[in-house]
N, C-alpha and C positions, 0 to 999 in steps of 0.2 A: 439394188443399183450399185453398180461398180464404181470405185473411188475415182475421183477425177481431181487434177490439181488445180488451185486457183491461181489465175495468171500472175497476180502481183506477187504472191508468194514462190511462185516458180523463177520469176526474174531475180528474186532476193537470192534464191540458193543458187542460181546460175552465177550471179555477181560474186557470191562467196567463193565458188569453184575457181572463177577466174583469179580472184585475189589470192587464192591459196598458191597459185603457181608463182606468185612475184618472189623474186629473191629478197626483197627488202625485209629487215627483220621486223621492223614497226608494223609493217602491213601484216606479217605472220602473226604478231601479237594480238592485233585486232581480230584477226579471223579465228584464232584460238578462243578469244571472248565470245564473238559472235556464235561460234559452233555451241559454245555452251549455253547461250541464251536459246539457241533454236532447239538443243536436246530437250528443253522443257515441252515442248509441243510434241505429242504423241505422233501426230501424222508427219512429222519432219521426215522420218526415215521412208515413208511412203514416196515423198519427194525425191530422196536419194536414189531409190530403185527406180523411179519412173525415169529419172535423167539416164540411169544406166540403160535400160532395157527399151525404152520407147522413143526416146528424145533423139532421132536419128539425124536432126539439122545440125546438133552440136558435134563438135570435133571429138575424135575418139579417146584423146588423153584426158579431156573434161569428163567425159561419160565414165571412163574408167576409174578416174579419181574419185566420183560420186561414189562408185561402187565400193571403193577402198574405204573412205570414211565409213560409210554403211558398215563395212565389214569390222572396223574399229568399235562402232557403237554395240554391234552385235556382241563382241567379245566383252565390252564394258557393261552394258545393261540390257541383254537379251531378255533377261527373266521378268524385265518390268515393260516389255512391249505388250500393249494390248492384243488380244488374240486376232481381232480384225487385222492388224498392222502386221503381225506375224505370217498370217495365211496369206496376204496379199503379197508379201516379199518371196515366200516359198513358191506361189503359183508363178509369179512373174519369172523367178529363177529357172522354173523347170519348162516354160513356155519359150524361154529365150535362149537356152543353153546352145541352140545352134545358130547363133548370130553369125551374120557373114564376116564379122570383124576377128581374128584370133585373139587380139587384145580383149576385146569384150567378153568372148567365149572364156579366156582363162580368167578374167575378173569374176565372172558368174560362177567358175568353178570354185575359186576361192571361198566366196561368198556361202557357197553351197557347204562346203566342207567345214567352215567356220560355224554355222548353223549346227551342222550334225555333230560337231564335236562339244556343242554346248549340251550335251546330253539329249540331242533331238533325233538321233537315230531310232531310239525306241519310240520317240512320239511322232516321228513323221515315217509311219509305216511305209507310205507309198513311194517314198524317194528311191530306194533300192531297185525294186521292181520296175518303175518307170525309168530310171538310168538304164536299165540292162535292156528295156525294150527298146528305147531310142537308139541303142546300138546297132538295132536292125535297120534301121533307118536308110532308105536310099540316098538321102541328102548326106554329102560329105560332111558339111558344117556341123550337122545334128550329131552324127555318129563320133566326129572327133572331140565335140565339146563335151558330150557324155562321158568319153572315154577319159578326157582331161579331169572331169569332175571326179570319175570314179577312181582314178589314179590318186588324186589328193586325200579321197576318203580312205583308201587302202593305206595310205602313207600315214595318215593321222589317227586311223582307229583300227590298225590291224588287230589288235588283241580282241577288241571288242566284237568284231566280226568273227572271230573263231570262238565264240563264246555261246553258251545256251541262251544269254539274254535276248539274243533276236532270233532265236530257232534256227541258227546255222545257216545262214543266207549263202556262205562260201560253196555249199554243195551243189548250188546252182551257178554260183558266179565263177568259179575257177573253170569248170568245163567250158563255160561260156567263152571265158577270156582265151582259153586255149583254142578256139575256133578260129579266133581272129589272128593268130600267128601267121595264117596264110593270106591275110588280107592284102589287096592290091596296093593299098596306101603304105608307104613306110612309115608315116608319122603314127598311124592306127596300128600297125604290127610293133611298133616301138612301144606305145602305150600299153599294149596287150601284155606284153613281156614284163615292162615295168610294175604293173598291177600284181601279176603272179609273183614277182620277186619279193613283194613285200612279206609273202607268207613262208619263205623257206627257213630263215632264221627261227622263226617261232614254231617251226614243224607243224604248220596246220594241218589237220587231220585231212580235210578235203583235198590237200595237195599231196600229201603221201598217198591217198587213194589213187591219184592220178600222175605218180612220180614217173613212170616209164613213159606215158604219152609226152608228158612234158619233156623228159630228156631228148626224146625223139624230135619233138618239135623244135627243140633249141638246135641239135644237129642239123636239121633241115635249114635253119637260117644262118648256118655258119657262114656261108659265102655272101651273106646279103650285102648289096651295093650300098646301102644307107648306114652312114657310121653310127648314128644313134642306136640304130637296132643292133649292130655289131657290139657298141659298148653295153647295152644291155644282156646280151647272149653271155659276154665275158662276165659280166658282175654275176649272172646267174649261175655260171660253172663255178667260179671263186666260192659262192656261198654254198652250192651243193658239195664243194670239197669238205667243207666243214661240218655239213650236217648230214649228206647220205652219200658218203665216199663208196659205200658198199655197191652203190647203182652206178658209180662211174668206173669202178676198177675194171670191169670187163673190156671198156672203151679207153682205159688210160693212155695207151699207145697214141691213139688218133686225136685225143683231147691235147696231149702234150705238143705233138706236132702242130694242131691248130693254134695253141697258146703261143708257140715259137713264132709263126707268122703274125700273129695278132699284136705280140710285143714289139712289132716292128711296123706296126699301123702307120700310114702316114698322118692319121689324125690323133695327135697326142693324147685326147681324151680315152679314145679307145686302147692305145698301147699303156696308159697309165693302168686302166681298169685289168688289162691282160697282166701286166707286170705284178699286180697283187696276187695273181695265181700262184707266182714261185714263193711269195713270202708265206701264204696259205700252207702250200703244200710242204714246206721246210717244216712245219708243225707237226705234220702227220707221221705216224710211225714208218708208214710204207715209203716215205720220201726217197731214201737210199737205194731201195729196191726198183722203184719205177723210173728214177731219174739218171741213175748212173750212166746209163748208154746215151742219154741225150746231152749230158753236159758240154760234149765237144762244140755242139750247136748253140747251147744256151749261153755259156759263158761270153763269148764275143759280143752276143746280143746285149746282154746286162751291161757290160762294160761300154759298149757304143751308146747306151742308154745314160751313162754317167756324165757324158759331156754337158757344160751349160748349152741350152740352146740360145738362138739370137735374142729370142725375147727375154729370157732370164737376165742377159748380159745388159740389155736396155733398162731393165727393172732395177738391177742390181748397180746401176750406174757404172759400170765395169770399165768404161773410159776414164773416169774420175779418179785421178790417183791421189789427189790431195784435197781432203775435205776436214782437216782435224778442226778448223776454226768455224765450221758451220755448225751452230746449235742445233741438237736434236729436237724433232718435232715430238710432242709429248705421247701422240698415240704409238710411236715407235716402241716404247718403254713397256715391255710386256709386264703384267702384274708378277711380283715374286710372290713365293710361298713359303713361309717361314718353317723350316722343319724342326719341330719341338725337340726338347732334349730328352733323350732315351738312354738310361744308364746300363751300360755293357761291361762285360768281363773280358780280360785278355785272354787270347787262346793259344795254346801250344804252336809254334811254330808259324805265327802270324800276329798281326796287330789286332785289336778289338774290332769284333764284326760290327757292321753296320746293323741297325734295327731291321730284322728281316721283313717286317710289314710294312716297309717303305720301300717302294720301288724307285730306283733312280734312273734316270734316262740320259745319257750323256752322249749321244749320238747326233747331236745337234750340229752340224758344222755349218751350214749356211741358213741360219734362220731367219735372215731379213726375208726371204721369200718363205714366210711361215706356213703358206700353203704347200700342202702335198703335191709334189710333181714328180714327173718321170725319173728325173735325177736322183731325187731322194729314195723314191721306191726302189729304183735299180740298186742303189748303194745298199739300202737296207735288205734287199733280197739277197746281194752278194755276201753281206755279213752274216746272215742266217745260214744260208748255204756253206759258207766257209765253217759255221759250227757244226754243220750235220756231216760235211766230207772230210773236213779237216785237210790234212795235206794231199789228199786224193785229188784236191781242186787244182794244185799248183802246175801239173803238167799242161793243163789247159789254160793257164794264165801267165806262167813266166815267159813264154815266147811273146806273148801280146805286150806284156809289161815293158820289156826292154824298148819296144818300138815306141810305147807311149811316153816313157818317163824322159827321154832324151829328145822328144819331138821338137821342131822349131816352131810349130803354131801352139801359141801358149794355151789355147782351149784345150788342145789334146793331151798337151803335157800336164795340165790342171787335172784333167780327169784322171791321167794314170796315177797322179799323187793321191787323190780320192779312193781310187782302187787300193792302193796300198794300204790305206788307212782302213778300208772296210774288211780287209781280210785279216788285220792285225790280231784280232782276237782268236779266230778258228785256226789260222794256219801259221801261228807263231812257231811252233816246232820247226816246220818245214822252211820258214823263213829265215831262221838264225844264221845259216850259212852264208846268205847273201847280205846280212846287215851290215858287215864291215864296210861294204862297199856302197850300200844304199843309204846309210845314214848320214855319211859326210855329203852326198849328193843332196839329200833333202835339206841339210843344213844350209847348203849353197841355194838351195831354192827360196830360204827364207830372204834372200837378198834379190830376187827376181825383181825385174822392172814392173811387172804386172801386180796390183795388189791382190787379186784374187788368186794369183799364185802363191804370194807370200802368206796369205791367210789359211789356205790349205794346206800349206806345209806345216804351219803351227799345229794344226789339228792331227795330222798324220803322224806327227814327230811325238805328239802326246800319247798317241795309241802305242807306240814302241818303247815309252818312257820306261816300263820296267826293265825292258832289255838293257838300256842305256846304262842305267843305275847299277846293272850287275856287272857292267865290265870297269877296267880301272879308270878312276875319275878323269884323268888327263886324256883318255883316247876320245871319249863321245861326250861325256857329261859336261866338261869344262866349255868346249866349243859350242856345244847346244846352248847352254846357259847363257853364254857371252851373246850369242845370236839372238836369243828369245827375248833377253833384257832390251836389245836394241829395237825389236820389233814392237815391245811394250810402248816404245817412244816413237813410233811409226807415224807417218803424217797422215795415214789413212786410218779412218776408224773402225773400218771392218778388220783391219789388220790389228789393230790395238786390241780389238774385243777377244780376236782368236788367240792372240799371243797370250793375254792374261789368263783366259781359260786354261790353255795350254801349260802355262807355267804353274798354275794351281795344280794341276795334274802332277807335274813334274815334282812339286815340293811334296805331294803326298807320298809318291814312289822314294824319292831322295831321302826324305827326313832329315837326319842329322849329317848327313853328307853334305848338306848345303852350309854347315856352320862356318867353313873357311872362307867361305864368299858372302857372308852376310852384310858385310859394310856396302859391298858393292851393290847388292841387290837392293837393300833399303834405299841406297841413293836413287836408283831407278825407279822404284816405287813412289818415293816421295816426290820426285821430280813429276812423275805422270800427273799426281795430285793437281798440279798447277795447270796441267795442259788439256786434262779430258773434259770432254762435255758430259752433260748428266748421264746418259745410259751407261758408258763406260766405266764411268766413275763407280757405279754399283758392282760391277764387276770386279773393280779395283779392290774393294773392299774385301771381296771373297779372297782374292790372292793375298791379301795381309793377313787376313784370318787364318787360312790355310798355312802360310808361313808360320805363324804363330804355333799352331798346332803341331807342325811338322818338327820345328827345331827345339820347341818347349823351352826350358828354363836357360838355354844357351843366348836366348834373346835378352836375358836380364843382364845387360852390360849397360854401364851409364852412356856409353858413346852411341849405342844402337838406341836406347830409350830416347836421348836427346833428338835423335833424327826423326824417329818415328811418332812419338806423342804429340810435338806441337801441331802439326797439320791434323791428326785424327781430331784433337780437342777443339782446333780451331772451327772444323766441320761441325763438330758436335754443338757448340755455341752458336753456332749460324742457323741450325735447323730448328724449326718451332716443333712444339709437341704433336700437333697435327699432321706432321709431314713424315710420308710412308717411307721417305729415303732413311728415316731413322732405323728402321728394319735391319738393313744390310749393315749399317754402322754399328747398332748394337751388337748384332752377330758377331761382328768383327772384333769390336772391343771385348765381348766376352772371352773369346779365343786369346787376345792379346793380355788381358786380366791374368788369365789362368797361367799362360806362359811366364809372365814377368813376376809374377808371386810379388814378393815385397817391393819389387822395382815399381810396382803400380800404385804403391802407398800414397805418393804425392797428388795423384789423379784421382783417387777413389771416392773423396767426399762429395764433388759436384755430381758424378756419375752415380754414385749409390743414392743420393737425394733424388736425382730426376727419374730415376727408375722407379721409387717408392711412390713419386708424383703421378707417373704414368698409370701404375695399377690402381692408385687412389681415384684418379679421374675416370678412368674406364669402369671401376665398380660403381662409382657414383652415377655415372651416365646409364649404365645398365639397370640401376635400381629406379631412375626417372623413367626411362623407357618401359620398365615392368608395370609401373603404377599408371602411367598415362601414354600407352602407345601410339594414342592420336596426336599427341602434341610433341613428343621427343622422338629424335631418330635412335635406332638400335646403336650401339657402339660398336667400332671396329675392335674387337677383343685382341686381334694380332698384336696390338700396342702392348696390352697387358701380357700377352705370351712372352713376346720377345724381351720384355722387361724383366720378368721372373728368370728368364733364362741367363740374362745378363747378371742378375743378382746371385744366381747360382755360380755363375763364372767368377763374380768376385768372393763368394764364400771359399770356393775351391782353391782360388789363387792366394787370397789373403790370410786364408786360415784363421787362426786366433785373432789377428789383427782385425777382423770385421766385427769382433765383438763391441768396440766402443760404437761404431756405426748402428749396429742393431739396437744397442741401448737406448739410442737416442731417437728411434723413430718407432712407429706403429706397425712394423712389417708383420708381426705375429698376429695381430686383429686382422690385418688385411688377408694374411695366408690363410686363416680361419675361414673367409668368405670364399676366397679362390678356390680352397679345397672342395667347396661345395657348389661350384659353379656347375651349369648345365651343359658347357662345351667341353667336351673330353680334352680337347688339347690344353685348357687352362687347368684342369685338374692334373694332367700329365706333368706340366711344367711347376705346379705348386708342389707336388710329392717329391720331384727332384730337388728342388729348393729345400724343402723341409729336411731331406737327407743330408743335403751339403751344410745346412745350418747346424744340424745334429752334430755334424763331424767338428764344425768350426766352433761354436759358442753354445754347447748344450745346456749352460746354465739359463739362456733365454727361453730355450724349447721346453725345458723340464715343467715349468709351472703349467703349461697347455695340453700336457700329455693326456690328463683325463679327457679333455675336450676332442683332442685330435684322434684318438685311438679308434673309437666308434666309426669316425669318418672313414679312416684307413681301411679298416674292416670290411665297410660297404663297398670298398672300390676293389676289392680283390674279385673282380669280374672278369674273366679271360675274354669276353666279346670284345672290350675295349683292351687289346693288347699291352700298348704302351701305357696306359695309365694303370693297369694291374701291375705291370713291370715295375713301375716307377714306385708305387704304393708298397708293393713287396720289399723292394731294395730298402725304402726308407725305414720299414719296420724293422728290418735287420740291423740298421745303423743304430735305432732308438734301443733295440733290446742291449746291444753293447754298451751302451751308456748307461741303461737303468739297472743292468744286473738283476738281482733277485727281485727288486721292486716290479720288475715285469710281469709277475705272477698274477695278477688281477686281470692282466688283459690277454693271456695266452688262449683262454676259451674263445674269445673274440674272432682271432685270427687264424689259429692252428687248422680247425677243420677245412676252411676255405684253401689253405696251402696244401693240405694233404690232397684234397680232391684236386687242385690244378697239376699237382706233380703227377698224379696218375691218370690225366687226360690224355687220350690219343691225339696226335697231331698239335700238340702244343709247340709254338716255335722255340727254338733252340735258347735263345735270350731270356725268355720268360722261365723256361725250365731252371736254367743255371741260377737265375735270382732267387727262384723258389726254393731250391736246395740250399743256398747259402743262408737265406734267411730260417729255414726250418733248423737249419744246423746251429745258427746263432741263438735262436729261441732256446733249442736244447742245452746250450752250454751254459745260460743264464737260469733256466728254469727246468733242469733235468726230470725231477719227479713230475712234472706236468706233461712233458713232451715224450719222455722214454715210454710209456704203456703204448704209444701209438707207433712204436718202432717197425713192427713187421708190416705195417701199413705204407710205408713210404721207402725203405731201406734199399729196396733194388732200384727203383726209378732214380733215388738219389744218387746212388754209386755210380749209374752210368752217366748221369747228366753232369756229374763234376770231373769224370776222368780226364776230359781234355782240355781243363782249364790250367793256365800256368800257376805256379806256386805263386802267391800272392798273400796279403793280409787277410782278405776275405775268405780265401779257400782255408787257410790256417785256422781261423776262429771258427769256421763252419766245421772242419774235421776234429777239432778239439771238442766241439759239442756231442758230434757222434760218438767219439770215444767215452765221454762222461755217460752218455746215455746208455751205450753198450754196458758200462760198469753196473748202471742201475738195473738193466733189464738184458742181459745176456740172451735170454730165451728169443728175444724179438729178431736175432741177426741170424741164427742158427740156419733157418731154411736158406737163407740167401747169402752165406758165409762167403761163397766164391766171389761174388760181386764186391764185397768189400775188401778181398784180397786184391782184387784187381783196381780198386780206387786207390789203395794204400801204395800199390806199385806204381800209380801214377805220378807221384811225388819225385821229382829230381832230387831236391835236398832240404827235407823238413827240418825245421828247428830241432835241437837237440831233445828237449823235453817232449816235443810231439812224437818225435821218432821212438823215444821211449814208451809213450803210450800205446803206438801201433806194436812194439815189440811184445809188451805185457799181453796185449789182446791176442796176437797170433800164437805166442807161445801158451797162453791160458787155454786157448781152443784145442791147441795140439795135445797138451797134456790131458785135457778132459777127455779127449776121444781116444786117446791111446794111439801109440807109434803105428800099429797095423792100421787103423781105420784112417789115420791121417794120410798114410802112404796111398790108399785107396782113393781118398778124397782127392791129394794133390795129383794123381794120375789124370784127373780131368783137366787140369790147367794147361793153358797153352805154353809151348816151350818157352816164350820168352817171359811171361808171368813166373813161371817156375824158377828159372835163372835169377831173377830180379829179386824176388822174395829169398832165395836162398842166400844170395850175395849180400843183401841188406839187412836180413833180420834172422839169417841162419835158420830158416825152416824148410 
């Protein structure tokens, strides 16, 4: 007997579906409760599928909604459906996939793929064969409905379909899909390509076996009149470029010609898919060779795509010039990610490098349209191509630029300024001769009457900040800074945001060049505090933090502290412990504390106490959650990470002054727990703080060393690069304080350090810190470390040769010298590397220079003049010169 609904029950379900379409929140709440009640009845789901597939008297939105509620039930508790109910639902889906309504067909398709992804592809063996058979139906609706369902299954389960678990259905499905590329209905053609496209990136074997047929079929559809089909053809070609470029190379000329046309497609979605082609091509080694001849066509197309479309301008409220008084809606504020502290060293000829395991993306000029669009894609493509072709791009660009930058229509002028910013990185060399004329023009654009022109000018100028700073300050830096500070106080929020971000970039480039203007800069930034709405306030914190990082101790003047600290502390007092706005404020204060050093003393106590409280609260909440996950929420550990990082900033800035604060708190106990947290970022920040406290007030760290060292040893695991890096650095700092008492712990850490320094592909930052720590361990415990010398001396020397002279390098080299004294044989094989490392010093302290002198001359005397001559013949000329000049060898 087939299941039949009870009339009264059916009315109840229909009433529920009607109510759930009401906007009233009270009704909505009642609906939720009713749903939970009805879910107690096993055959409630039968009613839902019945309304979807059989109740043709009802309107489509109600029937579709019934299917969507059923889909949610399947997601939540399909495993509890009685088998009779599950079978009825599956049967109904397959029987009605050809419903005349596109909405109902799509809903049934969603339901099918939801059941399939609940592990049912294995237990519903007839699903795929039946759907594939239905593709042959003469009835369009059945064919389209089945294809729609198959496309969703291919999207959701592509890996499973290409595995042995289902005995490789793709061998049948892919050839089947390829037949439909020629179908008379564009909707079906489009489904067919979309299905096959799901298997390109995973290189499914069944597709690789049919790759040439697939590519020929795509070429046959190149001129299809349907935009959805063209879009899927473009998408396929872009993915093939990544996965099977070998099959495209023979046709590359015509593919490029095709993509040039499609990038100008009247349908923006097609143009966007096609524009991705240039982004992907730029990453391929053959880019230069195949694209050189086409730049003359491509560049104008990309430049043209960089204009705001009319719809962009409407969405961006491009006609609204003043909106500074309009509060931000909370969903406009993107979540921020705190970048945990990574300890790095200063390099020759440059500032300390960013941790390399952290990718930074700064090319986000108009992120209010956070969705990817043709403008952004064209700009990104021009940016990467500029990096491939460098100045060869300019002959195609410069003639266009002139017309754009001085155009009367603001939309065109704005796109020209974006072009100029996009090529800044790749074409910098070739642009230099034009900058003395262009930079003043861009600075003028900062005063344009259109807010969107002012904001893009901020971004583009920030891309040339490096050049601006390299010129005499009065020429460009001063006028640029003056105008940017005015824009920080613009009456348009988008301009405020762009100006603040640009100013932060300028600060990083200019560093201490800004010192003469500090008073003026601080007046502006502090004034912005009172003016900004929520979202830009968060960016303002960043600009203040970057300023502190850039000018360092120059900020420590009573007049500057008086301007800056009161508004920061007022915000600090205003925010509750649970408020995520604390993150950027804590980051900002961490930079300020490090810069102000003793100038921060009057403010340090409440700041320190609150950080300790944040760590304590988070640990307590984590503990409750671990014991009773059903009763408590998991804490947001970012609060703890940011607090640990600010404590590091305080320890670094206040140095010995932090001692009384540490003495009056339980931070060492908390740190012991944080160092063992399951989350890598928490451990990373704890080890940074441990190192900073070791330097600032070792007397409070020393009693804990016996407990801390085994934990540090466990974290020398290069899979977590930043954790390993900070743990390594902390061990080095501890060694310097412990001296010979470090001896019991050498065995816990040395084997790991030697292994890491010899690993291929270890990031530079980690190598450098590992070398420093090995050197420092050897300095305090030479008898224990020296026997290992030949296992690390070579990578040790190569990793430290590019580090600037500093305290850390000094102590590490002293360690190596002491160890060579203990075990001279350990260095013989690799002595040339040691010579090279010694020559990397610009001016070592006198006693260290003596150590170098003794070792070099000792080696020379030992091998004899003739052998030394032969040996030093292998030196590069520069090395030879330096050693003879500095050490007379």
